DRENPA-3360 file (N, C-alpha, C; in nm, 2 decimals, always signed):
BEGIN
1 = MELINVLA = +0.07/-0.12/-0.01/+0.00/-0.01/+0.00/+0.07/+0.13/+0.00 ~ +0.21/+0.12/+0.06/+0.28/+0.25/+0.09/+0.34/+0.28/-0.06 ~ +0.38/+0.18/-0.13/+0.43/+0.20/-0.28/+0.32/+0.30/-0.35 ~ +0.19/+0.23/-0.34/+0.08/+0.32/-0.41/+0.10/+0.47/-0.37 ~ +0.07/+0.48/-0.24/+0.09/+0.62/-0.17/+0.20/+0.69/-0.23 ~ +0.31/+0.65/-0.23/+0.43/+0.72/-0.29/+0.42/+0.75/-0.43 ~ +0.36/+0.65/-0.51/+0.34/+0.68/-0.65/+0.25/+0.79/-0.67 ~ +0.12/+0.76/-0.60/+0.02/+0.87/-0.60/+0.06/+1.02/-0.58;
9 = ATVAGFAA = +0.15/+1.00/-0.49/+0.24/+1.17/-0.42/+0.32/+1.21/-0.55 ~ +0.38/+1.09/-0.59/+0.48/+1.15/-0.71/+0.41/+1.21/-0.82 ~ +0.31/+1.15/-0.88/+0.20/+1.18/-0.98/+0.16/+1.32/-0.91 ~ +0.08/+1.36/-0.81/+0.05/+1.47/-0.77/+0.16/+1.60/-0.77 ~ +0.28/+1.55/-0.74/+0.38/+1.68/-0.74/+0.43/+1.69/-0.88 ~ +0.41/+1.59/-0.98/+0.48/+1.58/-1.12/+0.37/+1.67/-1.19 ~ +0.23/+1.66/-1.16/+0.13/+1.74/-1.20/+0.13/+1.87/-1.17 ~ +0.16/+1.89/-1.03/+0.16/+2.04/-0.99/+0.26/+2.11/-1.07;
17 = GAVWYNVL = +0.38/+2.03/-1.10/+0.48/+2.10/-1.19/+0.46/+2.13/-1.30 ~ +0.39/+2.06/-1.39/+0.33/+2.08/-1.52/+0.23/+2.22/-1.50 ~ +0.14/+2.21/-1.41/+0.07/+2.35/-1.39/+0.17/+2.46/-1.36 ~ +0.22/+2.46/-1.28/+0.32/+2.56/-1.21/+0.40/+2.63/-1.33 ~ +0.49/+2.53/-1.40/+0.57/+2.58/-1.50/+0.51/+2.61/-1.63 ~ +0.40/+2.57/-1.65/+0.31/+2.61/-1.78/+0.26/+2.76/-1.76 ~ +0.23/+2.78/-1.63/+0.16/+2.92/-1.59/+0.29/+3.02/-1.59 ~ +0.38/+2.98/-1.55/+0.54/+3.06/-1.51/+0.63/+3.05/-1.62;
25 = SKHWLEAA = +0.59/+2.97/-1.73/+0.70/+2.95/-1.83/+0.78/+3.05/-1.89 ~ +0.71/+3.16/-1.93/+0.79/+3.29/-1.99/+0.88/+3.33/-1.88 ~ +0.83/+3.33/-1.79/+0.93/+3.41/-1.66/+1.03/+3.32/-1.62 ~ +1.02/+3.17/-1.62/+1.12/+3.09/-1.60/+1.21/+3.08/-1.68 ~ +1.18/+3.07/-1.82/+1.27/+3.06/-1.92/+1.37/+3.18/-1.94 ~ +1.29/+3.29/-1.91/+1.39/+3.44/-1.89/+1.49/+3.42/-1.77 ~ +1.44/+3.37/-1.66/+1.53/+3.39/-1.56/+1.62/+3.26/-1.55 ~ +1.59/+3.16/-1.63/+1.69/+3.06/-1.65/+1.79/+3.08/-1.74;
33 = GIPCDENG = +1.75/+3.17/-1.83/+1.85/+3.21/-1.93/+1.82/+3.10/-2.04 ~ +1.74/+3.03/-2.05/+1.72/+2.94/-2.17/+1.70/+2.99/-2.30 ~ +1.78/+2.98/-2.41/+1.74/+3.04/-2.53/+1.62/+2.99/-2.59 ~ +1.54/+3.08/-2.65/+1.43/+3.04/-2.70/+1.42/+3.09/-2.84 ~ +1.33/+3.03/-2.93/+1.30/+3.06/-3.11/+1.24/+3.20/-3.09 ~ +1.20/+3.26/-3.21/+1.09/+3.34/-3.21/+0.96/+3.36/-3.17 ~ +0.91/+3.22/-3.15/+0.80/+3.20/-3.11/+0.77/+3.20/-2.94 ~ +0.89/+3.19/-2.88/+0.91/+3.19/-2.74/+0.92/+3.05/-2.69;
41 = KPLGGPNP = +0.95/+2.94/-2.76/+0.98/+2.82/-2.74/+1.12/+2.78/-2.72 ~ +1.16/+2.69/-2.62/+1.29/+2.66/-2.60/+1.35/+2.60/-2.73 ~ +1.49/+2.65/-2.76/+1.53/+2.59/-2.87/+1.59/+2.41/-2.85 ~ +1.55/+2.35/-2.94/+1.57/+2.20/-2.95/+1.43/+2.14/-2.88 ~ +1.33/+2.20/-2.86/+1.22/+2.14/-2.79/+1.24/+2.04/-2.67 ~ +1.10/+1.99/-2.63/+1.11/+1.94/-2.49/+1.20/+1.80/-2.52 ~ +1.24/+1.77/-2.42/+1.34/+1.62/-2.41/+1.27/+1.53/-2.31 ~ +1.22/+1.41/-2.37/+1.13/+1.33/-2.27/+1.21/+1.26/-2.17;
49 = VLFGLGFL = +1.35/+1.27/-2.18/+1.44/+1.18/-2.09/+1.44/+1.30/-1.97 ~ +1.44/+1.42/-1.98/+1.43/+1.52/-1.87/+1.29/+1.49/-1.78 ~ +1.19/+1.45/-1.86/+1.08/+1.45/-1.79/+1.07/+1.33/-1.70 ~ +1.12/+1.21/-1.79/+1.15/+1.09/-1.70/+1.24/+1.10/-1.59 ~ +1.34/+1.17/-1.58/+1.43/+1.19/-1.47/+1.37/+1.27/-1.37 ~ +1.30/+1.36/-1.43/+1.20/+1.47/-1.33/+1.14/+1.39/-1.24 ~ +1.07/+1.29/-1.29/+0.95/+1.21/-1.24/+1.02/+1.13/-1.12 ~ +1.15/+1.06/-1.17/+1.23/+0.97/-1.09/+1.29/+1.05/-0.95;
57 = CQLVVAGM = +1.33/+1.18/-0.99/+1.36/+1.25/-0.86/+1.25/+1.27/-0.80 ~ +1.15/+1.32/-0.84/+1.03/+1.34/-0.70/+0.97/+1.21/-0.69 ~ +1.00/+1.09/-0.73/+0.98/+0.97/-0.67/+1.06/+0.92/-0.55 ~ +1.18/+0.96/-0.55/+1.30/+0.96/-0.46/+1.24/+1.05/-0.33 ~ +1.18/+1.19/-0.37/+1.15/+1.27/-0.25/+1.05/+1.25/-0.22 ~ +0.94/+1.18/-0.28/+0.81/+1.14/-0.22/+0.83/+0.99/-0.13 ~ +0.92/+0.91/-0.16/+0.97/+0.80/-0.10/+1.02/+0.83/+0.06 ~ +1.11/+0.94/+0.05/+1.17/+0.98/+0.15/+1.09/+1.06/+0.26;
65 = MRHVFAAS = +1.00/+1.13/+0.20/+0.89/+1.20/+0.27/+0.80/+1.10/+0.35 ~ +0.77/+0.99/+0.29/+0.67/+0.89/+0.35/+0.76/+0.81/+0.48 ~ +0.89/+0.80/+0.45/+0.96/+0.74/+0.56/+0.97/+0.84/+0.68 ~ +0.98/+0.97/+0.62/+1.02/+1.09/+0.75/+0.87/+1.10/+0.81 ~ +0.75/+1.08/+0.72/+0.64/+1.10/+0.82/+0.60/+0.97/+0.89 ~ +0.63/+0.87/+0.85/+0.63/+0.74/+0.92/+0.69/+0.71/+1.05 ~ +0.82/+0.78/+1.05/+0.90/+0.77/+1.15/+0.89/+0.90/+1.25 ~ +0.83/+1.02/+1.21/+0.77/+1.11/+1.29/+0.64/+1.11/+1.33;
73 = GVASVGAG = +0.57/+1.00/+1.29/+0.42/+1.02/+1.33/+0.31/+1.12/+1.26 ~ +0.38/+1.14/+1.15/+0.28/+1.26/+1.08/+0.17/+1.17/+1.00 ~ +0.05/+1.19/+1.04/-0.06/+1.11/+0.99/-0.17/+1.18/+0.95 ~ -0.20/+1.30/+1.00/-0.33/+1.38/+0.98/-0.31/+1.48/+0.83 ~ -0.40/+1.48/+0.76/-0.38/+1.55/+0.65/-0.33/+1.69/+0.66 ~ -0.38/+1.75/+0.79/-0.31/+1.90/+0.84/-0.16/+1.88/+0.83 ~ -0.12/+1.79/+0.94/+0.01/+1.75/+0.96/+0.09/+1.73/+0.83 ~ +0.04/+1.67/+0.74/+0.09/+1.62/+0.61/+0.12/+1.72/+0.54;
81 = IVSGAGIG = +0.01/+1.84/+0.51/+0.01/+1.96/+0.43/+0.14/+2.04/+0.48 ~ +0.15/+2.06/+0.61/+0.23/+2.14/+0.69/+0.37/+2.09/+0.68 ~ +0.41/+1.97/+0.71/+0.52/+1.91/+0.72/+0.57/+1.89/+0.57 ~ +0.49/+1.89/+0.45/+0.54/+1.88/+0.34/+0.59/+2.01/+0.29 ~ +0.50/+2.12/+0.32/+0.54/+2.25/+0.30/+0.68/+2.30/+0.36 ~ +0.70/+2.26/+0.48/+0.83/+2.25/+0.55/+0.95/+2.20/+0.49 ~ +0.90/+2.09/+0.44/+1.04/+2.00/+0.37/+1.07/+2.10/+0.23 ~ +0.97/+2.14/+0.15/+1.01/+2.22/+0.07/+1.04/+2.36/+0.11;
89 = LFFIAPWI = +0.99/+2.44/+0.18/+1.02/+2.59/+0.21/+1.19/+2.56/+0.29 ~ +1.18/+2.49/+0.38/+1.31/+2.49/+0.46/+1.43/+2.39/+0.44 ~ +1.39/+2.29/+0.35/+1.51/+2.21/+0.30/+1.55/+2.23/+0.16 ~ +1.43/+2.20/+0.07/+1.46/+2.20/-0.08/+1.47/+2.37/-0.12 ~ +1.41/+2.44/-0.08/+1.40/+2.59/-0.13/+1.55/+2.67/-0.11 ~ +1.59/+2.64/+0.02/+1.72/+2.68/+0.03/+1.83/+2.64/-0.04 ~ +1.81/+2.52/-0.07/+1.93/+2.42/-0.15/+1.93/+2.50/-0.29 ~ +1.81/+2.51/-0.35/+1.79/+2.57/-0.46/+1.84/+2.71/-0.46;
97 = ALNNLYGG = +1.82/+2.79/-0.38/+1.88/+2.92/-0.35/+2.01/+2.93/-0.35 ~ +2.06/+2.83/-0.27/+2.22/+2.83/-0.25/+2.30/+2.78/-0.39 ~ +2.24/+2.68/-0.48/+2.27/+2.66/-0.61/+2.28/+2.77/-0.71 ~ +2.15/+2.84/-0.69/+2.13/+2.98/-0.78/+2.22/+3.10/-0.73 ~ +2.26/+3.10/-0.62/+2.32/+3.21/-0.57/+2.49/+3.18/-0.63 ~ +2.54/+3.07/-0.62/+2.65/+3.03/-0.68/+2.67/+3.03/-0.84 ~ +2.55/+3.01/-0.89/+2.55/+3.01/-1.05/+2.51/+3.16/-1.08 ~ +2.49/+3.24/-0.98/+2.47/+3.38/-1.06/+2.35/+3.39/-1.12;
105 = KPLKLTLI = +2.25/+3.32/-1.06/+2.10/+3.32/-1.14/+2.02/+3.43/-1.06 ~ +1.96/+3.47/-1.14/+1.86/+3.57/-1.06/+1.75/+3.53/-0.94 ~ +1.73/+3.61/-0.87/+1.64/+3.59/-0.74/+1.50/+3.53/-0.81 ~ +1.44/+3.59/-0.92/+1.34/+3.54/-0.97/+1.33/+3.38/-1.02 ~ +1.46/+3.33/-1.05/+1.43/+3.18/-1.05/+1.40/+3.09/-0.93 ~ +1.50/+3.16/-0.80/+1.48/+3.08/-0.69/+1.34/+3.08/-0.66 ~ +1.31/+3.23/-0.66/+1.14/+3.23/-0.62/+1.05/+3.14/-0.69 ~ +1.07/+3.11/-0.83/+0.99/+3.01/-0.92/+1.01/+2.87/-0.85;
113 = DGGYATVS = +1.14/+2.84/-0.86/+1.17/+2.69/-0.84/+1.13/+2.65/-0.67 ~ +1.18/+2.75/-0.60/+1.15/+2.73/-0.45/+1.03/+2.73/-0.41 ~ +0.93/+2.82/-0.49/+0.79/+2.81/-0.46/+0.73/+2.69/-0.52 ~ +0.78/+2.63/-0.61/+0.73/+2.50/-0.67/+0.75/+2.39/-0.57 ~ +0.90/+2.40/-0.52/+0.92/+2.29/-0.43/+0.82/+2.27/-0.29 ~ +0.81/+2.41/-0.26/+0.70/+2.44/-0.16/+0.56/+2.37/-0.18 ~ +0.50/+2.42/-0.28/+0.37/+2.36/-0.31/+0.38/+2.25/-0.36 ~ +0.48/+2.18/-0.44/+0.46/+2.03/-0.46/+0.47/+1.95/-0.34;
121 = CALMGLVL = +0.57/+1.98/-0.24/+0.58/+1.89/-0.11/+0.48/+1.91/-0.05 ~ +0.39/+2.01/-0.03/+0.29/+2.03/+0.03/+0.19/+1.95/-0.02 ~ +0.15/+1.94/-0.16/+0.07/+1.85/-0.20/+0.10/+1.70/-0.17 ~ +0.25/+1.68/-0.21/+0.27/+1.51/-0.18/+0.23/+1.50/-0.04 ~ +0.27/+1.59/+0.07/+0.23/+1.55/+0.21/+0.09/+1.53/+0.23 ~ +0.01/+1.61/+0.15/-0.15/+1.59/+0.14/-0.17/+1.44/+0.11 ~ -0.09/+1.39/+0.01/-0.15/+1.29/-0.08/-0.11/+1.16/+0.03 ~ +0.01/+1.19/+0.08/+0.07/+1.09/+0.14/+0.00/+1.05/+0.28;
129 = TLF = -0.09/+1.13/+0.32/-0.15/+1.11/+0.45/-0.31/+1.11/+0.44 ~ -0.36/+1.11/+0.30/-0.49/+1.05/+0.28/-0.53/+0.92/+0.28 ~ -0.41/+0.82/+0.27/-0.44/+0.70/+0.25/-0.41/+0.60/+0.38;
% end
């Protein structure tokens, strides 16, 4: 059953990313410095391998969140949302900020990616505590 919870949480986080980055795509592409064609689409087009690896990375995060939740007694939906948001906001977002600071990336990129980490982890926390 736990594998199903982790997979469902991964799908929820991945879907949230599709919405998040679709809404913020223009701002993210600009902040990330991705070269685009005259239509505003990234040069070279989408790479399916990146999506597969992204899903795998989120699977690892969801699996570890499940482990942390079980070890710390996070069981209610409210606790799952708050704990997930805390993981995104206080673990993942600062690491993104650190990487972006050293890479000379703009604050806008950190806010977009860190915001996604927070929202996605909160959603994964919700899903992990629903079952």
